[in-house]
N, C-alpha and C positions, 0 to 999 in steps of 0.2 A: 504494499499500499504506500502510495507516495505521500510525502509530507508537504510538498509544494502545491500551489494552485497556479496552474498555467492558464493563459487566455484560451478561449474556445477555438481560436485560430492563431497559429504561430507565424511570425514573420521569418521567412528563410533568407539568410544573408549570402548564400553561396554565390549569387550573381552580382552582388553589390560592388565587388572590387574588380581587380584586373582580369578576372576570368570572363567578364561580360560588360557590365554597365560602367565600370571604372568611375564610380561616383567620387566627387571631391569630398573633403571633410565637411564642408558646408552643406552639400547635397545630402550626405548621410545624416547629418544632424537634422535636416529638415524632414527626412523620411522617418526618423525616430519620432519626432514630434507628431507627424501625421498619423503614424501608427497608434501612438498613445491617445491622440484625440479621438480615434475610432475604436478604442477599447482593445487594441491589439498590444499587449504588454510583454509578450514573450518573444525572444529573438534566438533563432537557431544558428549555431556556428559549428565549425570543425576546424581543427588546427591546420588542415591542408588547404582550406579555401583560399583562393587567390595565390596558390603555390606558397602557402604559409605567410601571407601578408594581410588578408582581409580582417582577421581578428584585431590586429594592431590598428588598422585604419578605422575600424568601428570604434575601438577604444578611444581614439582621439576625438571622434565625433561625439561619443557618449560623454566624455569629459567636458567638452565645450558646450554640450547641450544643457548642462546644469540640472539635468533630470536626476532626482533623488534615486539612489540605488534600490530602495525598497519599492519603488514604483514600477520596476521592471523585473523580468525573470530572464536569466541567461542560461542557455544550453550550449555545451560544446562536446566535441567527440575527439577521440584519438585512436591510434592503432595503425592506420595506413602510413607507410613510409614511402613517400613519392620521390621521384627524381626531381630535383629542383636546385637552382643556383646556390641557395643558402643551405643546402643539405649535402652530406657526404655519401648519400645512398648510391650504390652502384646498380641496383635493380629494385623495382617496386616490390615491397614485401610488407609483412605485418610484424609489429612488436608489441606484445602484451606482457613484457617483463615488469615486475614490480617497480623497478627503478625508472623505466621509461614512462609508465602510467603516471607516476607521481611527478616526474620532471615535466611531462607534457601538460598536466593540469596546472602546475605552477607557472609554466610559460604562458598558458592561456589566461591565467589570472593577471599576469603582468601585461599581456597584450590588451586585454579588455579593460584594464585599469579598474579592477574590482578585487574584493577580498575572498569571494566565494562564487561558485557556480550553483544555480538552483538545481540543475540536472547535468550529470556527466554520463556520456554514453560511450561504449566501445563501438567504433565505427563499422567494422565488418568482422565476421568471425575468421579466425585463423586456425588451420589444422594443428598448429603448435601451441595454442593457448592452453595454459594450465589454470584450472579453476581455483585451486588453492592460492596460487600466487596472485591472481586477479583479486580474490577476496581480501587478501592481506593488504594490497594496495588501496582498495576501496575503503576498508575499515579505517586505515590510517588517515586517509583523506577526509573521511567523515569525522573522525575523532578530532582532527586538527581544524575542523570547521571550514575546510576548503571546498567541500561539496555537500549539498543537502541530500539529493536523491541520486540514485545510480540506475542506469538502464543500458540498453543495447540498441543496436541498429543493424537491420538486415539479418538478424539471427532467426534460424528456424526454431520450431518448438523444441526439438531435441537438443539443439545447441543452447537454447535458453534454459532448459531444465538442468543441463550440466552446470551452468553458472548458478542457477537459482538454488541448487542443493548446497551451495557454499555461502551465498550472500543474497539479500533481498533485491529483487529486480522490480523497478517501478514502471519502466517504459520500454517499448521496443518500437523503433522507427523503421517502417517498412514501406516499400512502394505499393501504393494502393489507389485505385481510381476506377471510374466506370469502364475503362479500357484495360485495366490491369487488376482484375478482381480476385486473383488466386488466393490471397490470404483469407478471403471470405469462404472459400470452399475447400481449402486443403487442411483445415483444422487449426490454422494459426490463430485466428480470432477467438475460436472456441477455447483454445488453450489459454490465451491471455485473459479472457473473461473468468475462467476457472481459477486463475491465480492472481487476480487483481492487478494485472499489468495493463497500463493504458497504451494503446497503439497510437503512434504518430504516423501520419501519411505524407510521404514525400512524393512530389510530382502528382498532386491530387487531381489535376485536370487531364492527366494521361496524355494521349496523343490526339485528342479530339481536334485541337486547333493546329496541330503540327504536321499531321500526315494526311494524305489524300488517298484513302483506301475505302473499300466497301463498308468496313466497320464504322469509320468516321462519317461517311455519307449518311448511313442509316441514323446515327446518333444526331447529326446536325439537323436532319429533317424533323425528327421527333422534338429536338430542343426548340426548333422554330415554333412549333405548336405550344410547347410549355412556356416559352417566353411570353407568348400572347396571353396564355391562361393566368400566369402568376405576375405578369408585368415586372419581371426581373430578368437580368442578363443570364445568358447560357452558363457562364462561369459560376455564377451564384447558385444556379440550380444544380450544377455538378457537385459543388461543395455541400449543398444541402443533402444530396444523395448519400454522400459519405457520412454526414453527421447523423443521419437517421439510423444508422446501424447501432445495435445495442452495445457494441464493444466500447462505445464512447471514444471514437477515433478523433484525434486532433489533427486537422489538415495543416500542412506547412505551405504557406503561400509565398512564392518568391518574387512577386511583382513589386516594382518600385514606381508604378504608375499611380499617381495620387488619386485619380478618379476610381480606379479599381480598388485601391486600398480602402477608400471611403465606402465602397459597396460590399466589401467582404463580409462584414458582420451581419448583413441582411440574410445571409445563408443560415445563421444561427437561429434567426427568428422564423424562418420558413419551415413549416412542417409539410413536406411533400405528401401528397395523396399516395396511399399505399399502391394503388394500381399504376400511378405514374412512376413510382420507384421501381416496380417490377418491369414496367415498359422500357425503362432505361437499360436495365440489365438484359432484357430480352433483345433489344436492338444491338447492344454490344456483342451478344452471343451470336446474333444472326438467326436465332430460332427461339421458340418459346422456352421459358425456364424449365428445368427438369421436372 
């Protein structure tokens, strides 16, 4: 069970830096304020974002924003070792040694200009991870007040259980959307509900607006009808589809478009009609639900 309270929709920062939008400090500061004005108070990070630069860029913006630390929640992740100019890695790999986990969290705290993370996640599972060592690192970080909650990202149910046997797991961040709905049918969300693990959904809009294939054609046609019915945008309806699931999934929205940020929380207020919810799943499948 988590000790933190996150906003119903999380702001994802992966694209804020040099990997995509390349926002200036002032622009990041403005987006932080826009998020807070629209009740989005949680920000999702990872050490690798922007090839290990985005956390520090955000930290500068957060510092200059003068927003009180208790007004926001910060999430970060570690484990992936990327090839980057400021790293000595020779090949992409994973490191979940106790020393690396602790050092990575401490670096994230320094970058984000904060004393603690509200949630700290292991970014992706590694075949070499040792649950006992991970638990030792997490316990120390919790005892030292450097993290409040611990979770995982992209872990299967069996991988989660391996870690959960040693340390409490509060979150698992997975890919989930109307076009990538496997966690809903492969037992992942059932397992999370059974063990009080909150799912976070990355890429919550899936490929609906990114790819031109029969699946997205079907969904866009249906969404056109639903947009008229609910007088809300297609992206809002797709987020509401996720939010209706009983696993209490928290979507991570990566947009830095002010108008879209302002409309995100409308998804929380929208209770999709049950038949519309199933219609979206059916159109994604290309056939009636089982």
